[in-house]
N, C-alpha and C positions, 0 to 999 in steps of 0.2 A: 505570310498573311495570317498565320495562326495566332500571332502575337496581338493582332488588333481586331480579331473577330468579336471580342466582347464590347467593342465600341458600337453600341446600338442606339437607337432612338431614345432620348431621355437621359442618356449617360452624361455626367458632368466631367469635363476635363479641366485639370488645373484649378478646380474649385470655382471656375468662372464660365466656361463655355459649354452650354447645353446643346447636345446634338439634336437637330431637328430632323434631318434625313441625310442619307448617303447620296452624293451626286455622281460618283463614279469611282472606279478602282482600277489598279494596275498590278504589275507583278510584285511590287514591294510595298504598296500602300494604297491609300484611299483618300478621297476628298469628301468632306461633309459640309452641309449648311449648318451653321451654329448660331445660337443666340447668346448675347452677352448678358449675364445675370446682373451686371453692374449698371447697364444702360438699357432702359426699357425699349423694346422693339428694335434694338440694334442687331442687325444680322451681318454675318461675315462668312468667309470660306475658311475651313480648317483642313490643311493637308497633313496626313499622318503617314509615317514610314516606319517599318519594323527594323530597318538597318540603323543601329545606333552607333556604328563605328565612325571614326573621324572622317572616313572617306564616303560617308553617306551622301546621297544626292540632295536630300532635304537640307542638310547643313550648308551645302553650297548655295542653295536657293536663298536661305536666310542671309548668308553673307552678301549676296548680290542685292537683295532688297534693302539691306542696311546701307549699302553704297549708293543705291538709287534714292534714298530718303531725302537728300537735299534738293533733288530735282522736282520740277513741276510736272503734273499730269502723268504720274506713274502709279503703278500698283503699290499700295502701302502695306508694310509689315506692321501688324497690330500687336502680336504676341508670339512667342516661341518658347519652347522648352523641351526637356527630355524626361521621360519616365523610365522605369526599369526595363520595359520591353519595347518601347517605341519613342520616337521623337515627333514633335508636331510644330506647325507654324500656322498662325491665323493671319489672314490678309484680306484685302478689299474684296467684297462680294461683287462679282462681275456678271455680265449678261451671257450672250451666246456667241459662238465663233462664226467666222465669215462663211464657212462652208454650210453651216446650218442656215444662215441668212440667205445664201444662194438658193438652197432648197425651198426655203420659206417663200421666196419671191415667186418661184414657179415660172419664171420667164427670164430671158437674158437681161443682164445689167445694161443700162444705157451708158453712153460715153460720159455723161454727167456723173453718174454713180461711180463708175470704175475710176474716174480721175479723182473724185473726192476720196474714195477708198485709198487710192495711191498716196495722196497727200497725208491722210490721217495715219496710215501705217508707216509711211516714211518718217513722220514725226516720232512715232513710238520707237522706231529703230534708232533714230538719232539720239533719243534720250538714253538708251542703254549704251550706245557708243560713247556718249559724253561722260558716262560713269567709268569708261575704260574697259568695257567688255564687248566681245562679239557674241552674238546669240547662238549662232551655228545651227539653228533649226527653224528658220522663218518659213511658215506655211499657214494656210487658212485656219487650221485647227488651233494655232497658237496666237491668233489675232482675235481678240474678244472685245465685244462692245461693252460700254458702261451699262449700268443697271437702271438708272432713273433719269428723268429730265433730259436736258441737253446732252448729258453724258452718254445717252443711248446712241448718239450719233458720232461718238468718238471711239477709238479703238486702242487697246492696250496689249502689250506683249506679255504672254505668260509662259510658264515652263522654262525655268532657267537651269535645268539639269545638265545641259551641254555647253553652257557658257565657258568662255576662257578669257582671262585678262590679257589684253594686248599691250598693257603698260606695266612698268615696274617702278617702284619708289625706293630711292636710296635713303641712307640714314639721315640725310638732311631734309627729307621730305620732298625732294625734287623728282618729278615724274619724267620718264623717258620711254620710248617705244622698245618693247622686247624684240629681239631679233627672231625671225621665223626659224623654227626648228628645222634642221636638215633631215633628209631621208623620208621614208614613207611614214605617214601619220595614220592613226586609227581613223576609220571612217566615222564622221559625226554629221548627222543631218538626216534628211529624207531624200532618197534618190530622185523622186519626181521633181523636186525644187532646187536641189543643190547645184552649185556652180561646177563647171568642168574642172576647176582647180581642186575641188573637193573630191571628185571622182578620181583624180590623179594622185590622191593621198598627200596633197601639199598642205602646208599650214594655212589656216583660214584667217583672213583679215576682214576689215570692215567691208571691203568690196565684195566679199563672198556672201555676206548677208544681203547685200543689195542685188546681187544676181538672183538669189532666192526670192527676194521681193518682186523683181521683175517677172520671173517665171510664175510666181503666184498670181500676179495681176492678169497675165495672159490666160492662165487656167480659169480664173474666175470670170473672165470676160468672154472668151471664145473656146477655151480648152486647149491644152498643150498637145502637140502631135504625138507625144509618147505617153499620154495620160492613161491608156489602157494597159501599159506594160508594168510589170512588177519586178522583173529581174534587173538588178543594177547594171549588169554588163550590156543588156539589150537596150536599156534606157540611155546609157552612155553612147552607144553606137548611133542611135537616132538623134541624140542631141548634137553629136559631132557632124552629122550629115544633113541636118535640117537647114535649109536656106532661110536667110532672114526674112525674105518676102513671104515665105510660107509660114514662118513662126508668127509674124505679126499681121497676117491677113485678117482684115476686118477690125483690127485694133486701132486705137487712136494713133495718128501719125507720130505723136510725141514719144510713143514707146520705142520706136526705131531710133530716135535721137538719144534716148536714155541708154539703149543698147550700145550705140556707138561710143557714148561717153564712158560707160563702164569698161569698155575694152581698153581705155587709156589708163586705167588705174592699176597701181601696183599694191603689194601688201602694205607698205608703209604710207600710202597716200591717204590724206584726209579727204573724204568725199566732199564735193561741193553740194551740200544739202540744199542751199538756197537756189543754186542753179537747177537742180532736179525738180524742186518745188515749182520753180518758175516755168519749167517746161509743162508740168501738169496744169498749172494755173492758166497758162496760155491756151492749153487744150480745152480747159473748161470754158474760157471765153469764146474760143472758136466754135465750140458746140452750143454756144448761147445758153450755157448752164449757169447755175448759181449754187452757192453754199446752202441756200435755203430750199433748194429743190427737194421734193419728196423722194426717198429711196423706195425701190420696188418692193421691199419687204414690209414697209410701213402701212398701217391701216389708213383708210381714207380719212377717218376722223381720229386724231390722237386722243388718248385718255385725258381727262380734264386736268390731271395733276402734272402733265408733261408741259412745262412752261418753256417752250422753245419757239423757234421760228415757225414750227408747225402749228402753233396755237393762233397764229395770225390768220385772219380771214383771207380767202382768195382775193377778195376785192382790194384789201390792203396791200397784198403782195404785188398785184398787177400795177398798183400805183407807185411802187418803189422804183426809182431809177436804178440802173445797174450799179452806180457808185454807192448808193445808199444800201443796196442789198449786200454789197461787199463789206461795207462798214459793219453792218449788223452781223454778218458771218464771222468777222474778226472778234466781235464781242462774245459770240456764243461758242466758237470752236477754236482751240489753240492752233489747229493745223491750217486755219484760214489766214493766219498772220505771218507775213513775210519775216517779221522781226524774229520770230521763234526759230526760223531756219538760218538766219544770218548770224545768230548768236553762237559764239565759239566758247563753250564752257571749259572744255578740256585743254584748249590751247595747243593742240597737236593733232 
């Protein structure tokens, strides 16, 4: 961290990025809000790391963001580079994470809210899988909202420091699945949310991201039975012994169906993203919810510049038939469209 202590407010990086303020820091680096000197009032997030070796985490994140670039609705890499004592990347400025929003709500999430969160975060996970990567650390803190307008009701995955490619490309440009490594693997993830497979030190595949996704949803909605534990061995013991009816008590019924489905998947399986979205969408209809429903953390009256469904008067909303509300949801939010979950970009 000594190498980047001089990066303070007003400092210009790469002749372009003016540091506005520090947003956070970790063991090897920090994140700053920066302003682009080339574009008036354009703000972005700049991540800086003092490790300039080829094995640095930031270089891995830059690689992943470059691979994500052709996909829709993902975090964008704007700039990156290396200096004598640090490397940096500049990316899309985002909002706040799901755990922050849960605290902001100050009350339990409704079924409408948790099912929409499920679809939004499933879409974010699908996008990184379509680029050929497993995230390996799905949790509320790594699912972040957009910053303005309708984007504030969408969620993006951040922190690609633990990702691993599950595909390999031969000299002819043909992709194939990598075989899972044998033997014990290093632990990657967060004990509270990781799959049993991860606890057992097995190679993680797409299904393991989805186990973390499901555990995250339960934690956000009603709390996980092991949420107060911190020791990995103790968490594993409770995970192994918890009955499904206890795990999903007071959760949408569809979560149990997702649990049963995930139990059928293997390392090499391509998850049925549309099938899982359909379960959540069926739950939203069962709960008489809508993609236009207010989230618990949202103010009663949205700011005037937020041009989303929230800007529509309550009178207008009540006059919308369910089908019309669904159509509007599809136009506003990518996770409301079945087509985005049916699409198979990776072809494996």
